[in-house]
TORKOL-4160 file (C-alpha; in steps of 0.2 Angstrom, whole numbers, padded with zeros to 4 digits, m for minus):
203
<pt num="1" X="m0125" Y="m0432" Z="m0165"/>
<pt num="2" X="m0132" Y="m0441" Z="m0157"/>
<pt num="3" X="m0125" Y="m0458" Z="m0165"/>
<pt num="4" X="m0108" Y="m0445" Z="m0159"/>
<pt num="5" X="m0120" Y="m0446" Z="m0140"/>
<pt num="6" X="m0122" Y="m0464" Z="m0139"/>
<pt num="7" X="m0105" Y="m0469" Z="m0142"/>
<pt num="8" X="m0100" Y="m0459" Z="m0128"/>
<pt num="9" X="m0113" Y="m0464" Z="m0118"/>
<pt num="10" X="m0125" Y="m0451" Z="m0118"/>
<pt num="11" X="m0140" Y="m0442" Z="m0126"/>
<pt num="12" X="m0143" Y="m0430" Z="m0139"/>
<pt num="13" X="m0144" Y="m0416" Z="m0121"/>
<pt num="14" X="m0126" Y="m0423" Z="m0115"/>
<pt num="15" X="m0118" Y="m0416" Z="m0134"/>
<pt num="16" X="m0126" Y="m0400" Z="m0134"/>
<pt num="17" X="m0122" Y="m0396" Z="m0116"/>
<pt num="18" X="m0105" Y="m0403" Z="m0117"/>
<pt num="19" X="m0103" Y="m0391" Z="m0133"/>
<pt num="20" X="m0110" Y="m0379" Z="m0118"/>
<pt num="21" X="m0100" Y="m0380" Z="m0108"/>
<pt num="22" X="m0085" Y="m0383" Z="m0114"/>
<pt num="23" X="m0088" Y="m0364" Z="m0123"/>
<pt num="24" X="m0092" Y="m0356" Z="m0108"/>
<pt num="25" X="m0075" Y="m0362" Z="m0102"/>
<pt num="26" X="m0067" Y="m0354" Z="m0117"/>
<pt num="27" X="m0078" Y="m0337" Z="m0116"/>
<pt num="28" X="m0074" Y="m0334" Z="m0099"/>
<pt num="29" X="m0055" Y="m0339" Z="m0100"/>
<pt num="30" X="m0059" Y="m0352" Z="m0084"/>
<pt num="31" X="m0046" Y="m0364" Z="m0079"/>
<pt num="32" X="m0048" Y="m0380" Z="m0087"/>
<pt num="33" X="m0046" Y="m0389" Z="m0070"/>
<pt num="34" X="m0060" Y="m0382" Z="m0062"/>
<pt num="35" X="m0078" Y="m0390" Z="m0061"/>
<pt num="36" X="m0092" Y="m0381" Z="m0071"/>
<pt num="37" X="m0110" Y="m0384" Z="m0072"/>
<pt num="38" X="m0127" Y="m0380" Z="m0079"/>
<pt num="39" X="m0142" Y="m0383" Z="m0073"/>
<pt num="40" X="m0152" Y="m0393" Z="m0086"/>
<pt num="41" X="m0175" Y="m0391" Z="m0083"/>
<pt num="42" X="m0181" Y="m0407" Z="m0081"/>
<pt num="43" X="m0200" Y="m0413" Z="m0083"/>
<pt num="44" X="m0208" Y="m0415" Z="m0066"/>
<pt num="45" X="m0225" Y="m0424" Z="m0075"/>
<pt num="46" X="m0216" Y="m0439" Z="m0074"/>
<pt num="47" X="m0220" Y="m0441" Z="m0056"/>
<pt num="48" X="m0239" Y="m0437" Z="m0059"/>
<pt num="49" X="m0248" Y="m0454" Z="m0058"/>
<pt num="50" X="m0265" Y="m0445" Z="m0069"/>
<pt num="51" X="m0258" Y="m0432" Z="m0082"/>
<pt num="52" X="m0275" Y="m0433" Z="m0090"/>
<pt num="53" X="m0282" Y="m0418" Z="m0079"/>
<pt num="54" X="m0289" Y="m0401" Z="m0087"/>
<pt num="55" X="m0275" Y="m0388" Z="m0087"/>
<pt num="56" X="m0258" Y="m0387" Z="m0091"/>
<pt num="57" X="m0242" Y="m0377" Z="m0080"/>
<pt num="58" X="m0227" Y="m0380" Z="m0078"/>
<pt num="59" X="m0220" Y="m0393" Z="m0069"/>
<pt num="60" X="m0204" Y="m0391" Z="m0071"/>
<pt num="61" X="m0185" Y="m0393" Z="m0060"/>
<pt num="62" X="m0168" Y="m0391" Z="m0063"/>
<pt num="63" X="m0152" Y="m0405" Z="m0062"/>
<pt num="64" X="m0137" Y="m0402" Z="m0064"/>
<pt num="65" X="m0124" Y="m0405" Z="m0076"/>
<pt num="66" X="m0107" Y="m0405" Z="m0068"/>
<pt num="67" X="m0089" Y="m0411" Z="m0077"/>
<pt num="68" X="m0074" Y="m0409" Z="m0065"/>
<pt num="69" X="m0062" Y="m0401" Z="m0079"/>
<pt num="70" X="m0065" Y="m0397" Z="m0095"/>
<pt num="71" X="m0058" Y="m0412" Z="m0104"/>
<pt num="72" X="m0047" Y="m0412" Z="m0118"/>
<pt num="73" X="m0058" Y="m0414" Z="m0133"/>
<pt num="74" X="m0077" Y="m0412" Z="m0135"/>
<pt num="75" X="m0078" Y="m0432" Z="m0132"/>
<pt num="76" X="m0068" Y="m0433" Z="m0115"/>
<pt num="77" X="m0082" Y="m0421" Z="m0110"/>
<pt num="78" X="m0096" Y="m0431" Z="m0116"/>
<pt num="79" X="m0093" Y="m0446" Z="m0108"/>
<pt num="80" X="m0088" Y="m0435" Z="m0091"/>
<pt num="81" X="m0105" Y="m0429" Z="m0091"/>
<pt num="82" X="m0115" Y="m0444" Z="m0095"/>
<pt num="83" X="m0105" Y="m0453" Z="m0082"/>
<pt num="84" X="m0112" Y="m0439" Z="m0068"/>
<pt num="85" X="m0129" Y="m0435" Z="m0076"/>
<pt num="86" X="m0134" Y="m0452" Z="m0076"/>
<pt num="87" X="m0128" Y="m0456" Z="m0056"/>
<pt num="88" X="m0140" Y="m0441" Z="m0053"/>
<pt num="89" X="m0155" Y="m0449" Z="m0065"/>
<pt num="90" X="m0155" Y="m0465" Z="m0054"/>
<pt num="91" X="m0162" Y="m0456" Z="m0039"/>
<pt num="92" X="m0179" Y="m0459" Z="m0039"/>
<pt num="93" X="m0182" Y="m0443" Z="m0033"/>
<pt num="94" X="m0172" Y="m0433" Z="m0044"/>
<pt num="95" X="m0179" Y="m0416" Z="m0044"/>
<pt num="96" X="m0191" Y="m0418" Z="m0030"/>
<pt num="97" X="m0182" Y="m0414" Z="m0015"/>
<pt num="98" X="m0185" Y="m0395" Z="m0014"/>
<pt num="99" X="m0205" Y="m0398" Z="m0014"/>
<pt num="100" X="m0204" Y="m0405" Z="0006"/>
<pt num="101" X="m0196" Y="m0390" Z="0010"/>
<pt num="102" X="m0205" Y="m0378" Z="0001"/>
<pt num="103" X="m0222" Y="m0386" Z="0010"/>
<pt num="104" X="m0216" Y="m0384" Z="0027"/>
<pt num="105" X="m0211" Y="m0367" Z="0024"/>
<pt num="106" X="m0228" Y="m0363" Z="0018"/>
<pt num="107" X="m0237" Y="m0372" Z="0031"/>
<pt num="108" X="m0227" Y="m0368" Z="0046"/>
<pt num="109" X="m0227" Y="m0349" Z="0041"/>
<pt num="110" X="m0237" Y="m0335" Z="0035"/>
<pt num="111" X="m0235" Y="m0331" Z="0015"/>
<pt num="112" X="m0224" Y="m0315" Z="0018"/>
<pt num="113" X="m0213" Y="m0326" Z="0029"/>
<pt num="114" X="m0212" Y="m0340" Z="0019"/>
<pt num="115" X="m0210" Y="m0329" Z="0004"/>
<pt num="116" X="m0197" Y="m0321" Z="0012"/>
<pt num="117" X="m0187" Y="m0338" Z="0017"/>
<pt num="118" X="m0189" Y="m0346" Z="m0001"/>
<pt num="119" X="m0182" Y="m0330" Z="m0009"/>
<pt num="120" X="m0168" Y="m0329" Z="0001"/>
<pt num="121" X="m0162" Y="m0347" Z="0000"/>
<pt num="122" X="m0168" Y="m0348" Z="m0022"/>
<pt num="123" X="m0158" Y="m0343" Z="m0035"/>
<pt num="124" X="m0157" Y="m0346" Z="m0054"/>
<pt num="125" X="m0140" Y="m0355" Z="m0059"/>
<pt num="126" X="m0131" Y="m0343" Z="m0072"/>
<pt num="127" X="m0132" Y="m0354" Z="m0083"/>
<pt num="128" X="m0145" Y="m0367" Z="m0089"/>
<pt num="129" X="m0152" Y="m0377" Z="m0103"/>
<pt num="130" X="m0170" Y="m0381" Z="m0107"/>
<pt num="131" X="m0174" Y="m0395" Z="m0122"/>
<pt num="132" X="m0193" Y="m0395" Z="m0127"/>
<pt num="133" X="m0186" Y="m0410" Z="m0135"/>
<pt num="134" X="m0192" Y="m0415" Z="m0154"/>
<pt num="135" X="m0207" Y="m0409" Z="m0161"/>
<pt num="136" X="m0218" Y="m0417" Z="m0174"/>
<pt num="137" X="m0228" Y="m0430" Z="m0176"/>
<pt num="138" X="m0250" Y="m0431" Z="m0172"/>
<pt num="139" X="m0246" Y="m0418" Z="m0159"/>
<pt num="140" X="m0239" Y="m0406" Z="m0169"/>
<pt num="141" X="m0248" Y="m0412" Z="m0187"/>
<pt num="142" X="m0261" Y="m0397" Z="m0195"/>
<pt num="143" X="m0272" Y="m0409" Z="m0208"/>
<pt num="144" X="m0260" Y="m0423" Z="m0210"/>
<pt num="145" X="m0247" Y="m0411" Z="m0213"/>
<pt num="146" X="m0231" Y="m0413" Z="m0201"/>
<pt num="147" X="m0222" Y="m0395" Z="m0197"/>
<pt num="148" X="m0205" Y="m0392" Z="m0207"/>
<pt num="149" X="m0198" Y="m0378" Z="m0196"/>
<pt num="150" X="m0204" Y="m0366" Z="m0179"/>
<pt num="151" X="m0195" Y="m0353" Z="m0166"/>
<pt num="152" X="m0198" Y="m0357" Z="m0148"/>
<pt num="153" X="m0189" Y="m0341" Z="m0139"/>
<pt num="154" X="m0192" Y="m0347" Z="m0124"/>
<pt num="155" X="m0189" Y="m0339" Z="m0107"/>
<pt num="156" X="m0181" Y="m0319" Z="m0106"/>
<pt num="157" X="m0166" Y="m0318" Z="m0093"/>
<pt num="158" X="m0155" Y="m0303" Z="m0086"/>
<pt num="159" X="m0138" Y="m0308" Z="m0084"/>
<pt num="160" X="m0128" Y="m0314" Z="m0078"/>
<pt num="161" X="m0144" Y="m0329" Z="m0081"/>
<pt num="162" X="m0145" Y="m0336" Z="m0093"/>
<pt num="163" X="m0155" Y="m0349" Z="m0103"/>
<pt num="164" X="m0153" Y="m0359" Z="m0117"/>
<pt num="165" X="m0170" Y="m0367" Z="m0124"/>
<pt num="166" X="m0165" Y="m0382" Z="m0135"/>
<pt num="167" X="m0179" Y="m0392" Z="m0148"/>
<pt num="168" X="m0177" Y="m0403" Z="m0161"/>
<pt num="169" X="m0186" Y="m0402" Z="m0181"/>
<pt num="170" X="m0184" Y="m0416" Z="m0192"/>
<pt num="171" X="m0163" Y="m0415" Z="m0193"/>
<pt num="172" X="m0162" Y="m0399" Z="m0188"/>
<pt num="173" X="m0156" Y="m0394" Z="m0168"/>
<pt num="174" X="m0160" Y="m0377" Z="m0165"/>
<pt num="175" X="m0154" Y="m0368" Z="m0148"/>
<pt num="176" X="m0159" Y="m0349" Z="m0144"/>
<pt num="177" X="m0157" Y="m0338" Z="m0127"/>
<pt num="178" X="m0165" Y="m0323" Z="m0125"/>
<pt num="179" X="m0154" Y="m0309" Z="m0115"/>
<pt num="180" X="m0164" Y="m0295" Z="m0108"/>
<pt num="181" X="m0146" Y="m0284" Z="m0109"/>
<pt num="182" X="m0138" Y="m0270" Z="m0122"/>
<pt num="183" X="m0126" Y="m0271" Z="m0135"/>
<pt num="184" X="m0111" Y="m0277" Z="m0128"/>
<pt num="185" X="m0122" Y="m0293" Z="m0119"/>
<pt num="186" X="m0126" Y="m0296" Z="m0136"/>
<pt num="187" X="m0111" Y="m0298" Z="m0143"/>
<pt num="188" X="m0105" Y="m0309" Z="m0130"/>
<pt num="189" X="m0122" Y="m0320" Z="m0134"/>
<pt num="190" X="m0115" Y="m0320" Z="m0151"/>
<pt num="191" X="m0099" Y="m0325" Z="m0145"/>
<pt num="192" X="m0106" Y="m0340" Z="m0136"/>
<pt num="193" X="m0117" Y="m0346" Z="m0150"/>
<pt num="194" X="m0097" Y="m0345" Z="m0159"/>
<pt num="195" X="m0090" Y="m0357" Z="m0150"/>
<pt num="196" X="m0104" Y="m0368" Z="m0147"/>
<pt num="197" X="m0105" Y="m0373" Z="m0167"/>
<pt num="198" X="m0087" Y="m0373" Z="m0165"/>
<pt num="199" X="m0087" Y="m0385" Z="m0151"/>
<pt num="200" X="m0102" Y="m0395" Z="m0160"/>
<pt num="201" X="m0092" Y="m0395" Z="m0176"/>
<pt num="202" X="m0077" Y="m0403" Z="m0168"/>
<pt num="203" X="m0086" Y="m0420" Z="m0167"/>
């Protein structure tokens, strides 16, 4: 998958998001010529100069991963998605644009007012992906032994919001989607995963 991503000018993340996009088109029976977006979590710690601090918190924002149409095949989708995400990544303030607005809200209003304004203007993307990346190496070594497998659940969402979490151990990519719902919702998620796997196999 990584090699295909490189051939299409993208990353492993672009490959998975493309498969997810195409699966969503199929699952929802969208018009193949409509645009579709999946939000991808990005780590804002890249902007912190001194990361050697006490404590650990969630410094993330979301980057839109958009295609203008489904494309005739997954490679076409990967190529367009990679091109679009490269433009967004070229922005030196990528992921930071909302922070000044939050600062103004909380400095110019009382807390309760600011909370209401922020909640009225913030929403969770219906489709989101968070890529933890490759697990292994010294940080995950136990007495000199690297990990061979892992399970990370990610955040559970209420429908219609979903958040797929990706991580890689060795040469295996794993993705999970915790969802708060009923048996019918579970069947829909299973169908989505089947479609994602179908798209990945088509590579």
